[in-house]
C-alpha positions, 0 to 999 in steps of 0.5 A: 891048120893053126886055126884048126889046132886051136879049135881042136884044143878049144873043143877038148877044153870045152869037153873037159869043162862040161865034164867037170860041170856035170860031175859037180851037178851030180854031186850032192853038197854036204860036209863030206863032199865039200872037199871034192867039190872044192877040188873040182872048182879049182880044176874048172877055174884053171880050164876056164883061164886057159880058154880066155888066155890062149897059150903063146902062139899067134894069138888073135893078131891085131886084125880082129879089131875090138879096141876102143880108145879110152876117152872120158872119165869112166867107161860103162859096158852094156851087155844083153841078148839081142832084141832086148832093146840094148841098142835103142837104149844106147842110142837114146841115151847117147842121143839125149846126152851126147856131145862127141861127134861120131867121126872121131871113132871111124876106125873102130869097130865099136863106136862108143857113145859118150855122154856128159853127166854132171860134168863127167864124160862117160863112155858107153860101150856096147859089148857085142857077142859076149853072150854067144859063147865068148867064154868058150874062146870063140870068135871075137869074144876074147877082145870083147872080154878084155874090154869088158874087164876094163869097164867101171860099171856094167849094165845088164839090159834085160827084157822085163817080161823074161828077165831071170833066165837071161840074167842067170845066163849073162851072169854065168858068162861074165863070172866065167871071164873072171868078172865079179859083179857087185862083190867085194874082193874076198877077205883072204890073206894069201902069201906064197913062200919058199918053204914052211908048208901051208900055214892056215889060219881062220879068224872066224868060223868057217862053214865050208873051208877047212885046212884039208880042203884049202891044202888040196885046192892049193895043191891043184895049183902046185902051191905047197908053201903059203900063208892063208888067212881067212878073215871072213866065212869064205867059200871054195870059190873065194879062195880060188878067186884069190889064188887065180888073182886075175879077178876084177870086181865091177859094180853092175846095174840091171836095166829092166827094159820095156816097162811099157808092157807091164802093170803098175803093180808089177812095176812096184815090185821091180822097184824093190829089187836091189841093183835094178832100174826099170826103164823104157828105152823106146819111150825114154821113160825113167832115164833120169833115174837110170843116170842117177843110179849110174852116177851112184855106182861109178863113185866119181869125184868132181874137183873144180879148178880155180885160177888165181883171182877168178871164180871157180870153173864149175862147168868142166870139173876134173873127174877122179875115180874114188880112192885116187883123189889125193892132190897128187892124183889131181895133178897127174890127171892134168899133166904128168909134170905138174906135181914137180912144180907144185908148192902147195894147194888151196882147197875149199870144200868138205875135205878141209876144216878151214876155207881155204886151207893150205894142203900138200900133195897127199891131201885127199880131196872130196866130191865138189871140192874147189882147188887152186894150185900154187906153183913154186 
């Protein structure tokens, strides 16, 4: 009966969502309706959140199993409709560059491929069933979403012969999970307070939001005291993203498969689309281009270690995510107690003026630096 109730609750949520979406579709977009549309968007965002994060209760329980051991330096999620060649691409990529035996993952429902590229171990994950209504909280969708949100990069695999319809649908699904593709977090300052009302400032001209709309969106969230600073021309969606606070911003590459079925002229056009890589999974065409782009979008930083009196080990770099590349982060990646023993580090490479240079734990390393740790 518990399941039945949950399905029921989900149905009524879905009905509400559909209702709001219909009303939004019927409403003309203009200055006069901007306020009303903003409110509807906020309501929609709240309903969607309820769908993907169930209220209390038993939840899915551990039995449904979509958990993935976090191995490697980065994780890439593959999303795509059935029969666009997603599995072929996964197995061919993993086949050409793989190094981890499959038996390590026998207990998991998703067997990730792991490839080694430029010394980094990159985990490739198929995210099944995202398309078939996971956003509506159906089936195993929720765990898949949770995994999708931890990816460092999402590859959307499309069939080059019918790309746009699929692309729109998949993007809509992922947006509904609070995943924002190829976007930066909106430049909006938001601070809740205990009293003092809504304090609204905009540092530049706003085409969509005014004080009144902001207030009404916030009141949807029962927020009546806050500082809001808009530092860019923001939309109602941007504001909602900031208030919801559970959005993840993930880079995304569109992989257009089956290019063996189109002409060279069409291929030239595709090459000009941003974030796109044309490939043929079956013939393994253009994989190197795809990997190079993946590497670009992952923003990983490789650090080579150098034992005292030996040459640097260029075969197995320590790989750090961009933005967490201080000497301290490097130490933590190797062992959590290492930082306590560190006296200083010697660094060769682009992050220092002299080679080698003595640095402390706050020094920020750059790609392909060489480091030697000197212990106390």
